[in-house]
Residue frames relative to the residue before (quaternion, step in Angstrom):
aa qw qx qy qz dx dy dz
M 1.0000 0.0000 0.0000 0.0000 0.00 0.00 0.00
T 0.3021 -0.7839 0.5295 0.1179 3.49 -0.73 1.21
N 0.4093 -0.6741 0.5545 0.2657 3.54 -1.10 0.63
Q 0.0237 -0.7810 0.6240 0.0054 3.61 -0.91 1.01
T 0.4049 -0.7016 0.5377 0.2341 3.44 -1.11 0.88
V 0.2894 -0.7574 0.5726 0.1208 3.50 -0.60 1.23
R 0.2733 -0.7660 0.5643 0.1413 3.62 -0.68 1.05
P 0.5176 -0.6679 0.4415 0.3018 3.56 -0.62 0.87
E 0.4171 -0.7190 0.4932 0.2567 3.62 -0.84 0.75
K 0.3749 -0.7506 0.4697 0.2745 3.38 -0.59 1.09
T 0.1366 -0.8134 0.5652 0.0165 3.60 -0.91 0.96
I 0.7542 0.2728 -0.1202 0.5851 3.55 1.23 -0.63
E 0.0193 0.8067 -0.5899 0.0291 3.52 -0.79 0.96
L 0.4201 -0.6801 0.5443 0.2544 3.61 -0.89 0.95
T 0.2839 -0.7625 0.5556 0.1713 3.65 -0.72 0.93
K 0.6829 -0.4271 0.3674 0.4649 3.59 -1.32 0.04
K 0.6145 0.5646 -0.3572 0.4195 3.68 1.02 -0.80
D 0.6412 0.5377 -0.3055 0.4544 3.52 1.10 -1.01
R 0.7134 0.4710 -0.2715 0.4422 3.52 0.80 -1.05
L 0.5785 0.5608 -0.3656 0.4661 3.63 1.23 -0.68
A 0.6657 0.5252 -0.3239 0.4196 3.59 0.97 -0.83
V 0.6047 0.5305 -0.3329 0.4921 3.55 1.21 -0.58
A 0.6643 0.5158 -0.2918 0.4555 3.50 0.93 -0.96
W 0.6491 0.5138 -0.2918 0.4791 3.69 0.91 -0.89
R 0.6757 0.4800 -0.2715 0.4892 3.65 1.02 -0.82
R 0.5597 0.5820 -0.4168 0.4174 3.60 1.17 -0.35
T 0.5181 0.6357 -0.4513 0.3519 3.68 1.17 -0.34
F 0.7631 0.3455 -0.1995 0.5085 3.55 1.15 -0.58
I 0.1843 0.8436 -0.4875 0.1287 3.51 1.08 0.83
Q 0.7286 0.3980 -0.1844 0.5260 3.51 1.27 -0.76
A 0.3990 0.7508 -0.4733 0.2307 3.61 1.18 0.34
N 0.7974 0.1503 -0.1222 0.5715 3.50 1.16 -0.50
W 0.0084 0.8405 -0.5252 0.1330 3.42 0.88 1.19
N 0.0813 0.8125 -0.5756 0.0443 3.64 -0.81 0.81
Y 0.6119 -0.5978 0.3908 0.3398 3.67 -1.16 0.63
E 0.6649 0.5288 -0.3542 0.3908 3.56 0.94 -0.41
R 0.8355 0.0451 0.0252 0.5471 3.53 0.84 -1.01
M 0.4662 -0.7466 0.3727 0.2939 3.45 1.33 0.73
H 0.8573 -0.1177 0.1112 0.4886 3.63 -0.50 -1.17
N 0.2592 0.8018 -0.5055 0.1854 3.60 1.12 0.38
V 0.6859 0.4625 -0.3259 0.4575 3.61 0.74 -0.82
G 0.6564 0.5001 -0.3318 0.4571 3.53 0.83 -0.88
F 0.6757 0.5027 -0.3038 0.4454 3.64 0.89 -0.71
A 0.6029 0.5188 -0.3311 0.5077 3.57 1.18 -0.58
Y 0.5954 0.5738 -0.3280 0.4568 3.58 1.05 -0.85
Q 0.6502 0.5405 -0.2970 0.4437 3.53 0.94 -0.96
M 0.7426 0.4356 -0.2017 0.4671 3.49 0.86 -1.18
A 0.4186 0.7369 -0.4590 0.2667 3.72 1.23 -0.42
P 0.7365 0.4259 -0.2833 0.4427 3.71 0.47 -0.91
V 0.6710 0.4846 -0.3312 0.4530 3.56 1.08 -0.70
V 0.5573 0.6214 -0.3382 0.4346 3.50 1.25 -0.78
R 0.6539 0.5108 -0.2853 0.4796 3.56 0.94 -1.18
K 0.7183 0.4544 -0.3072 0.4281 3.64 0.69 -0.75
L 0.7183 0.4394 -0.2989 0.4491 3.62 0.84 -1.06
Y 0.8193 0.2705 -0.1295 0.4886 3.64 0.82 -0.70
K 0.2943 -0.8370 0.4437 0.1262 3.57 -0.53 1.20
T 0.7000 0.4013 -0.2879 0.5158 3.66 1.17 -0.41
K 0.6638 -0.5597 0.3752 0.3245 3.39 -1.35 0.64
E 0.6326 0.5781 -0.2639 0.4427 3.39 1.30 -0.80
E 0.6676 0.4853 -0.2604 0.5010 3.45 1.02 -0.95
Q 0.6262 0.5390 -0.2826 0.4874 3.64 1.10 -0.75
S 0.6517 0.5124 -0.3165 0.4610 3.54 1.06 -0.81
Q 0.6529 0.5340 -0.2813 0.4577 3.41 1.07 -1.00
A 0.6029 0.5895 -0.2985 0.4471 3.46 0.94 -0.91
M 0.7276 0.4313 -0.2449 0.4740 3.55 0.81 -1.23
Q 0.6140 0.5310 -0.3773 0.4457 3.56 1.08 -0.59
R 0.6024 0.5752 -0.3680 0.4133 3.54 0.96 -0.55
H 0.7235 0.4140 -0.1982 0.5157 3.49 1.07 -0.92
L 0.6373 0.5087 -0.3615 0.4520 3.60 1.10 0.16
E 0.3646 0.7025 -0.4605 0.4019 3.42 1.49 0.48
F 0.6754 -0.4630 0.3807 0.4295 3.72 -1.21 0.14
V 0.1987 0.7316 -0.6406 0.1221 3.48 -1.04 0.96
N 0.1599 0.7738 -0.5993 0.1283 3.53 -0.96 0.83
T 0.2720 0.7151 -0.6278 0.1434 3.50 -1.09 1.08
H 0.7036 -0.3757 0.3144 0.5147 3.59 -0.99 -0.17
P 0.5316 -0.7047 0.3884 0.2645 3.55 -0.75 1.35
Y 0.7397 0.3758 -0.3083 0.4653 3.65 1.09 -0.35
L 0.6327 0.4950 -0.3412 0.4881 3.52 1.27 0.22
Y 0.3245 0.7119 -0.5327 0.3228 3.59 1.08 0.74
G 0.5363 0.6697 -0.4458 0.2552 3.63 0.99 -0.74
P 0.6875 0.4464 -0.3234 0.4728 3.79 0.51 -0.94
I 0.6392 0.4907 -0.3748 0.4584 3.63 0.80 -0.78
N 0.6730 0.4657 -0.3538 0.4528 3.68 0.71 -0.94
G 0.6212 0.5630 -0.3561 0.4127 3.57 0.89 -0.76
V 0.6725 0.4544 -0.3121 0.4939 3.68 0.71 -0.94
V 0.6620 0.5190 -0.3221 0.4344 3.67 0.80 -0.90
L 0.5961 0.5505 -0.3199 0.4890 3.50 1.08 -0.77
A 0.6801 0.4934 -0.2704 0.4700 3.62 0.76 -0.87
L 0.7063 0.4574 -0.2616 0.4727 3.59 1.05 -0.70
E 0.6159 0.5253 -0.3306 0.4853 3.41 1.19 -0.69
E 0.6316 0.5196 -0.3456 0.4602 3.59 1.02 -0.88
Q 0.6750 0.4994 -0.3248 0.4352 3.61 0.82 -0.94
K 0.6647 0.5318 -0.2894 0.4376 3.55 0.99 -0.93
A 0.6637 0.5125 -0.2949 0.4581 3.51 1.06 -0.71
N 0.6817 0.4663 -0.2387 0.5108 3.48 1.30 -0.54
G 0.6850 -0.5405 0.2307 0.4306 3.61 1.38 0.37
A 0.4736 0.6584 -0.4907 0.3185 3.54 1.07 0.08
D 0.5131 -0.6564 0.4773 0.2792 3.59 -1.17 0.64
I 0.3134 0.7603 -0.5326 0.1999 3.59 0.21 1.06
P 0.3622 -0.7713 0.4833 0.2010 3.56 -0.33 1.37
D 0.6396 -0.5220 0.4188 0.3782 3.47 -1.30 0.47
Q 0.6122 0.5705 -0.3136 0.4487 3.62 1.01 -0.79
T 0.6518 0.5224 -0.3475 0.4260 3.63 0.96 -0.66
I 0.6482 0.5011 -0.3246 0.4727 3.57 1.07 -0.89
Q 0.6319 0.5227 -0.3170 0.4764 3.64 0.97 -0.79
G 0.6467 0.5232 -0.3133 0.4581 3.53 0.93 -0.96
V 0.6710 0.4961 -0.3237 0.4460 3.64 0.78 -0.91
K 0.6444 0.5240 -0.3413 0.4400 3.58 1.03 -0.68
I 0.6815 0.5066 -0.2585 0.4606 3.51 1.01 -1.05
G 0.6366 0.5535 -0.2896 0.4523 3.48 1.17 -0.78
M 0.7290 0.4106 -0.2297 0.4972 3.52 1.00 -0.84
M 0.6436 0.5457 -0.3867 0.3721 3.75 0.79 -0.66
G 0.6207 0.5694 -0.3674 0.3944 3.58 1.07 -0.53
P 0.6780 0.4406 -0.3301 0.4871 3.75 0.90 -0.81
L 0.6777 0.5516 -0.2676 0.4061 3.54 1.03 -0.84
A 0.5833 0.6743 -0.3307 0.3093 3.51 1.21 -0.72
G 0.7557 0.3885 -0.1967 0.4892 3.47 1.07 -0.98
V 0.5437 0.6283 -0.4049 0.3817 3.65 1.25 0.14
G 0.6599 0.5577 -0.3380 0.3732 3.51 0.92 -0.69
D 0.5980 0.6051 -0.3506 0.3915 3.51 0.96 -0.79
P 0.7601 0.3748 -0.2586 0.4636 3.61 0.63 -0.95
I 0.6620 0.5187 -0.3113 0.4425 3.56 1.09 -0.65
F 0.8029 0.2735 -0.1551 0.5065 3.58 0.76 -1.04
W 0.7412 0.3585 -0.2608 0.5041 3.66 0.65 -0.91
G 0.7483 0.4216 -0.2607 0.4408 3.69 0.74 -0.74
T 0.7953 0.2848 -0.1675 0.5083 3.62 1.08 -0.57
L 0.7526 0.4695 -0.2338 0.3981 3.50 0.42 -1.32
R 0.7332 0.4250 -0.2533 0.4665 3.56 0.76 -1.15
P 0.6194 0.5085 -0.3896 0.4540 3.73 0.78 -0.67
V 0.7246 0.4775 -0.2896 0.4039 3.55 0.81 -0.97
L 0.6575 0.4660 -0.3100 0.5044 3.53 1.08 -0.77
G 0.6154 0.5570 -0.3352 0.4456 3.65 1.15 -0.67
A 0.6495 0.5395 -0.2979 0.4453 3.44 0.97 -0.88
F 0.6625 0.5154 -0.2784 0.4669 3.51 1.07 -1.01
A 0.6749 0.4535 -0.2956 0.5015 3.51 0.87 -1.03
A 0.6520 0.5187 -0.3495 0.4287 3.76 0.79 -0.62
S 0.6126 0.5340 -0.3266 0.4826 3.55 1.12 -0.69
L 0.6232 0.5078 -0.3461 0.4837 3.54 0.99 -0.68
A 0.7089 0.4843 -0.2883 0.4240 3.51 0.72 -1.04
L 0.5927 0.5564 -0.3399 0.4729 3.58 1.12 -0.81
S 0.6833 0.4647 -0.2790 0.4892 3.73 1.02 -0.84
G 0.6643 -0.5823 0.3207 0.3417 3.55 1.20 0.11
S 0.5797 0.5804 -0.3679 0.4379 3.48 1.52 -0.10
G 0.4426 -0.7361 0.4790 0.1810 3.49 -1.19 0.99
L 0.4923 0.6764 -0.3856 0.3891 3.27 1.58 0.05
G 0.4916 0.6915 -0.4447 0.2871 3.69 1.08 -0.46
P 0.7527 0.3769 -0.2885 0.4562 3.64 0.48 -1.01
I 0.6114 0.5692 -0.3672 0.4091 3.60 1.11 -0.79
I 0.6605 0.5249 -0.2748 0.4611 3.54 1.00 -0.98
F 0.6359 0.5319 -0.3066 0.4676 3.56 1.08 -0.89
F 0.7301 0.4512 -0.2823 0.4285 3.57 0.86 -0.96
L 0.6770 0.4766 -0.2977 0.4753 3.55 1.08 -0.72
A 0.6793 0.4881 -0.3123 0.4503 3.57 0.90 -0.74
W 0.6058 0.5271 -0.3456 0.4855 3.66 0.96 -0.86
N 0.7561 0.4030 -0.2617 0.4444 3.62 0.57 -1.02
M 0.6289 0.4931 -0.3865 0.4605 3.60 0.93 -0.38
I 0.6255 0.5493 -0.3092 0.4598 3.61 0.99 -0.75
R 0.6504 0.5366 -0.2661 0.4672 3.49 1.10 -1.19
F 0.7596 0.3957 -0.2458 0.4538 3.56 0.66 -1.00
G 0.5894 0.5533 -0.3811 0.4485 3.55 1.19 -0.58
F 0.6506 0.5243 -0.2913 0.4658 3.45 0.92 -1.04
T 0.7175 0.4451 -0.2978 0.4454 3.66 0.51 -0.91
W 0.6349 0.5244 -0.3315 0.4605 3.64 1.14 -0.70
Y 0.6698 0.5148 -0.2918 0.4486 3.39 0.85 -1.01
T 0.6812 0.4446 -0.3242 0.4830 3.82 0.86 -0.91
Q 0.5992 0.5621 -0.3838 0.4216 3.61 1.00 -0.65
E 0.6444 0.5043 -0.3044 0.4877 3.57 0.93 -1.04
L 0.6401 0.5378 -0.3245 0.4424 3.59 0.94 -0.75
G 0.6863 0.4465 -0.2864 0.4976 3.45 0.97 -0.92
Y 0.6208 0.5209 -0.3655 0.4579 3.71 0.90 -0.63
R 0.7071 0.4799 -0.2799 0.4374 3.54 0.73 -0.89
S 0.7064 0.4397 -0.2331 0.5032 3.53 1.09 -0.95
G 0.2464 -0.7521 0.5653 0.2324 3.72 0.96 -0.52
T 0.8180 -0.2241 0.1762 0.4996 3.56 -1.04 -0.89
E 0.5207 0.6527 -0.4296 0.3440 3.52 1.09 0.01
I 0.5608 0.6097 -0.3932 0.3989 3.62 1.29 -0.34
T 0.4817 0.6600 -0.4216 0.3932 3.50 1.25 -0.24
K 0.6453 0.5073 -0.3289 0.4669 3.50 0.97 -0.86
D 0.6153 0.5528 -0.3383 0.4487 3.68 0.95 -0.52
L 0.6573 0.4853 -0.2990 0.4930 3.56 1.13 -0.87
S 0.6963 0.4426 -0.2943 0.4824 3.62 0.97 -0.57
G 0.6191 0.6017 -0.3146 0.3947 3.55 1.12 -0.23
G 0.6233 -0.5869 0.3480 0.3821 3.56 1.21 0.06
I 0.4921 0.6724 -0.4703 0.2908 3.58 1.17 -0.23
L 0.6518 0.4753 -0.3820 0.4509 3.79 0.83 -0.47
Q 0.6613 0.4838 -0.3661 0.4411 3.52 0.86 -0.60
K 0.5899 0.5566 -0.3466 0.4713 3.64 1.25 -0.39
I 0.6516 0.5004 -0.3146 0.4755 3.49 1.08 -0.87
T 0.6640 0.5322 -0.2957 0.4340 3.48 0.89 -0.98
T 0.6238 0.5260 -0.3293 0.4752 3.68 1.02 -0.77
V 0.6496 0.5315 -0.2941 0.4571 3.58 0.92 -1.16
A 0.7065 0.4828 -0.2671 0.4432 3.61 0.76 -1.03
S 0.6650 0.4665 -0.3262 0.4834 3.58 1.03 -0.76
I 0.6259 0.4983 -0.3727 0.4701 3.67 0.94 -0.58
L 0.6777 0.4623 -0.3255 0.4702 3.69 0.92 -0.81
G 0.6461 0.5252 -0.3397 0.4375 3.54 0.88 -0.71
M 0.6562 0.4800 -0.3170 0.4883 3.65 0.93 -0.74
F 0.6474 0.5033 -0.3557 0.4484 3.65 0.84 -0.74
I 0.7315 0.4560 -0.2772 0.4244 3.52 0.91 -0.79
M 0.5836 0.5557 -0.3324 0.4901 3.43 1.37 -0.55
G 0.6107 0.5681 -0.3097 0.4566 3.58 1.14 -0.68
V 0.6565 0.5108 -0.2901 0.4732 3.33 1.10 -0.85
L 0.7192 0.4702 -0.2120 0.4655 3.60 0.95 -0.96
V 0.4960 0.6780 -0.4473 0.3069 3.63 1.10 -0.45
P 0.6776 0.3981 -0.3765 0.4906 3.89 0.68 -0.72
R 0.6554 0.5074 -0.3937 0.3976 3.66 0.82 -0.47
W 0.6990 0.4789 -0.2877 0.4465 3.56 1.06 -0.64
T 0.7799 0.3164 -0.1415 0.5212 3.42 1.07 -0.86
S 0.1171 -0.7851 0.6082 0.0046 3.50 -0.91 1.16
M 0.1092 0.7799 -0.6106 0.0837 3.66 -0.43 1.20
N 0.0157 0.7957 -0.6054 -0.0151 3.53 -1.07 0.87
F 0.1402 -0.8028 0.5757 0.0673 3.39 -0.96 0.92
P 0.0994 -0.8555 0.5076 0.0224 3.59 0.05 1.27
A 0.3381 0.7371 -0.5216 0.2651 3.65 1.08 0.21
V 0.4032 -0.7315 0.5176 0.1856 3.45 -0.81 1.11
L 0.1797 -0.7787 0.5957 0.0805 3.66 -0.90 0.95
S 0.8077 -0.0434 0.0395 0.5867 3.63 0.92 -0.56
S 0.1014 -0.7360 0.6682 0.0388 3.60 -1.30 0.75
V 0.0142 -0.8046 0.5893 -0.0714 3.54 -0.53 1.22
K 0.4384 -0.6874 0.5229 0.2488 3.58 -1.06 0.94
V 0.2866 -0.7917 0.5227 0.1339 3.61 -0.70 1.00
D 0.5072 -0.6524 0.5074 0.2442 3.50 -0.93 1.00
S 0.5396 -0.6448 0.4293 0.3299 3.64 -0.93 0.89
A 0.6320 0.5509 -0.3443 0.4225 3.59 1.14 -0.54
D 0.6942 0.4460 -0.2508 0.5062 3.55 1.28 -0.47
M 0.6110 0.5585 -0.3807 0.4121 3.64 1.15 0.19
V 0.5886 -0.5675 0.4537 0.3544 3.49 -1.16 0.22
N 0.4296 -0.7280 0.4796 0.2355 3.62 -0.56 1.11
F 0.0260 0.8106 -0.5838 0.0376 3.77 0.30 1.05
S 0.5903 0.6009 -0.3814 0.3809 3.61 1.11 -0.54
Q 0.6012 0.5301 -0.3379 0.4933 3.59 1.11 -0.62
L 0.6606 0.4844 -0.3271 0.4711 3.59 0.94 -0.95
A 0.7465 0.4312 -0.3147 0.3972 3.65 0.89 -0.70
E 0.5088 0.6296 -0.3478 0.4729 3.46 1.52 -0.40
E 0.7027 0.4833 -0.2261 0.4706 3.56 0.68 -1.16
A 0.6479 0.4937 -0.3160 0.4864 3.60 1.10 -0.89
N 0.6478 0.4885 -0.3610 0.4598 3.61 0.77 -0.92
N 0.7495 0.4131 -0.2475 0.4542 3.81 0.83 -0.84
N 0.3716 -0.7140 0.4711 0.3609 3.62 1.38 0.10
A 0.5463 0.6371 -0.4229 0.3417 3.49 0.76 0.85
L 0.2887 0.8158 -0.4490 0.2226 3.49 1.32 0.58
T 0.1665 -0.8192 0.5474 0.0385 3.45 -0.80 1.20
A 0.6014 -0.5277 0.4410 0.4067 3.53 -1.25 0.41
D 0.6169 0.5114 -0.4003 0.4446 3.81 0.82 -0.65
T 0.6580 0.4832 -0.3601 0.4516 3.73 0.81 -0.66
L 0.6116 0.5328 -0.3505 0.4683 3.63 0.98 -0.66
R 0.7022 0.4929 -0.2866 0.4264 3.47 0.97 -1.01
D 0.6243 0.5546 -0.3250 0.4440 3.47 1.19 -0.67
I 0.6155 0.5427 -0.3209 0.4729 3.52 1.09 -0.96
T 0.6473 0.5169 -0.3153 0.4630 3.58 0.89 -0.98
M 0.6678 0.5029 -0.3190 0.4465 3.67 0.75 -0.90
Q 0.6099 0.5592 -0.3158 0.4644 3.53 1.10 -0.80
I 0.6766 0.4622 -0.3053 0.4851 3.51 0.81 -0.96
Q 0.6874 0.4811 -0.3147 0.4439 3.59 0.76 -0.92
N 0.6710 0.4587 -0.3308 0.4795 3.75 1.02 -0.56
G 0.6180 -0.6328 0.3462 0.3125 3.67 1.13 0.38
M 0.2923 0.7552 -0.5055 0.2979 3.53 1.32 0.54
S 0.5271 -0.6329 0.4594 0.3324 3.58 -1.00 0.66
L 0.3128 -0.7350 0.5597 0.2205 3.50 -1.19 0.68
T 0.7512 0.2801 -0.2221 0.5549 3.67 1.17 0.01
D 0.6064 -0.6055 0.3952 0.3308 3.50 -1.20 0.27
V 0.7086 0.3165 -0.2240 0.5894 3.51 1.48 0.02
N 0.1887 -0.7786 0.5888 0.1074 3.54 -0.84 0.97
V 0.1186 -0.8085 0.5763 -0.0128 3.42 -0.51 1.53
Q 0.1199 -0.7672 0.6267 0.0651 3.55 -0.95 0.89
T 0.2051 -0.7803 0.5864 0.0721 3.49 -0.82 1.22
L 0.6528 -0.4925 0.3775 0.4346 3.42 -1.43 0.09
Q 0.5841 0.5805 -0.3634 0.4356 3.55 1.12 -0.68
D 0.6193 0.5497 -0.3445 0.4423 3.59 0.99 -0.83
V 0.6763 0.4644 -0.3171 0.4758 3.60 0.84 -0.84
L 0.6321 0.5078 -0.3615 0.4603 3.73 0.85 -0.84
N 0.6923 0.4943 -0.3235 0.4145 3.64 0.84 -0.82
Q 0.6119 0.5089 -0.3459 0.4969 3.59 1.26 -0.48
L 0.6316 0.4564 -0.3934 0.4878 3.69 0.99 -0.59
L 0.7715 -0.2168 0.2360 0.5496 3.72 0.39 -1.04
P 0.3786 -0.7162 0.5413 0.2251 3.69 -0.63 1.04
G 0.8050 0.2425 -0.1808 0.5104 3.55 -0.68 0.95
L 0.3433 0.7941 -0.4666 0.1837 3.50 1.23 0.10
M 0.7202 0.4815 -0.2605 0.4262 3.53 0.84 -1.09
P 0.5885 0.5391 -0.3820 0.4660 3.57 0.96 -0.53
L 0.6357 0.5650 -0.2695 0.4517 3.44 0.94 -1.11
L 0.7230 0.3919 -0.2815 0.4945 3.66 0.74 -0.97
L 0.5841 0.5368 -0.3968 0.4617 3.64 1.09 -0.46
T 0.6334 0.5332 -0.3205 0.4603 3.65 0.94 -0.69
F 0.6676 0.4830 -0.3140 0.4717 3.62 1.00 -0.98
L 0.6270 0.5912 -0.2831 0.4209 3.48 1.11 -0.78
S 0.6697 0.4739 -0.2803 0.4984 3.44 1.17 -0.90
I 0.5873 0.5680 -0.3444 0.4624 3.61 1.17 -0.76
W 0.6860 0.5236 -0.2711 0.4264 3.48 0.90 -1.04
L 0.6915 0.4749 -0.2770 0.4686 3.41 0.95 -0.82
L 0.6076 0.5375 -0.3456 0.4717 3.58 1.15 -0.58
R 0.6452 0.4918 -0.3210 0.4887 3.57 1.08 -0.68
K 0.6723 0.4360 -0.3321 0.4976 3.59 1.14 -0.49
N 0.5334 -0.6613 0.3710 0.3749 3.60 1.18 0.53
V 0.2786 0.6882 -0.5733 0.3465 3.64 0.92 0.85
S 0.3995 -0.7129 0.5107 0.2672 3.63 -0.77 0.90
A 0.6371 -0.5155 0.4381 0.3693 3.50 -1.35 0.57
I 0.6783 0.4945 -0.3719 0.3963 3.59 0.70 -0.94
T 0.6516 0.5499 -0.3081 0.4219 3.56 1.00 -0.96
I 0.6536 0.5090 -0.3103 0.4663 3.64 1.18 -0.77
I 0.6340 0.5444 -0.2924 0.4651 3.53 1.18 -0.70
L 0.6356 0.4680 -0.3149 0.5270 3.54 0.97 -0.92
G 0.6596 0.5053 -0.3604 0.4239 3.83 0.79 -0.86
I 0.6343 0.5453 -0.3214 0.4439 3.53 1.04 -0.77
F 0.6053 0.5665 -0.3095 0.4657 3.55 1.08 -0.95
V 0.6679 0.4920 -0.2680 0.4900 3.60 0.75 -1.26
L 0.6714 0.5016 -0.3161 0.4446 3.60 0.70 -1.00
G 0.6668 0.5028 -0.3113 0.4536 3.57 0.79 -0.92
I 0.6993 0.4665 -0.2969 0.4530 3.61 0.80 -0.88
L 0.6612 0.4898 -0.3333 0.4601 3.59 1.00 -0.61
M 0.6889 0.4255 -0.3238 0.4895 3.63 0.95 -0.78
Y 0.5617 0.5846 -0.3814 0.4441 3.69 1.12 -0.31
S 0.6754 0.5044 -0.2334 0.4847 3.48 1.00 -1.06
L 0.6773 0.4462 -0.2673 0.5203 3.60 1.23 -0.55
G 0.4760 -0.7053 0.4125 0.3254 3.61 1.30 -0.08
I 0.4315 0.6797 -0.4597 0.3748 3.57 1.27 0.41
M 0.7710 0.1415 -0.1080 0.6115 3.61 0.85 -0.63
A 0.1723 -0.7381 0.6447 0.0996 3.36 -1.56 0.35
């Protein structure tokens, strides 16, 4: 007679509505953050409706809630796959599978490490600055849609991402840990970082406005190299302005003839000839270098304020 492992018959199943309840409650994962066990209260709050459904007795429910009041901490938007795997394990345990409490806690601890470093470059380092820059540009142009678009887009992306990853974890169960150790998160992080830096580089000239009106040279312009506005004024006074005169004036301007009797060259003119947006780019690189040298962001901001005021008082910047 051969021994066969009898798998427990599944009698309780978590529906999509149950899993959506967990995903919605994840919005408040940091509502009761604490220094001792970090997100444990928020994690238990997520699991409360599922625990009530899976376990019928008060004792079983109490034990399940105690499991989820243990230490847990990762990026708040990367709890989706952890929740998904834990939901699958709790569902199996409620249906009779021999799954120790230590196994569930061990899965949480094993997953939260690799996931912790992924959220910052994807959400804080890429998505939020890009959406924020787009919304800020709308607001600066006088559109009230800027903050509305930011709020809606951010939360739609956040909830969509956490829901999809939770479903991925729920369907994959403990198998998802193989994907985490296979380097997929590192690849996602690298791609997100590259994309974020590319977009930030494009937006730097739009965000940062620097003008250097300091005069480098002032040269008297010969009358032959100036636009002939006197002819335009004379014909306008005599009500004899013709289309030919307007055409000639336009052609002179297009050909680069001077509009004034003095040709002034500023520092900004020289910088624009070298590379438009050069100084905002250099300022960005300087800020990044200082941050890598562990200079605090507040110090950098105050330094930029002081430098800007000093250069303005010297007439170098405007």
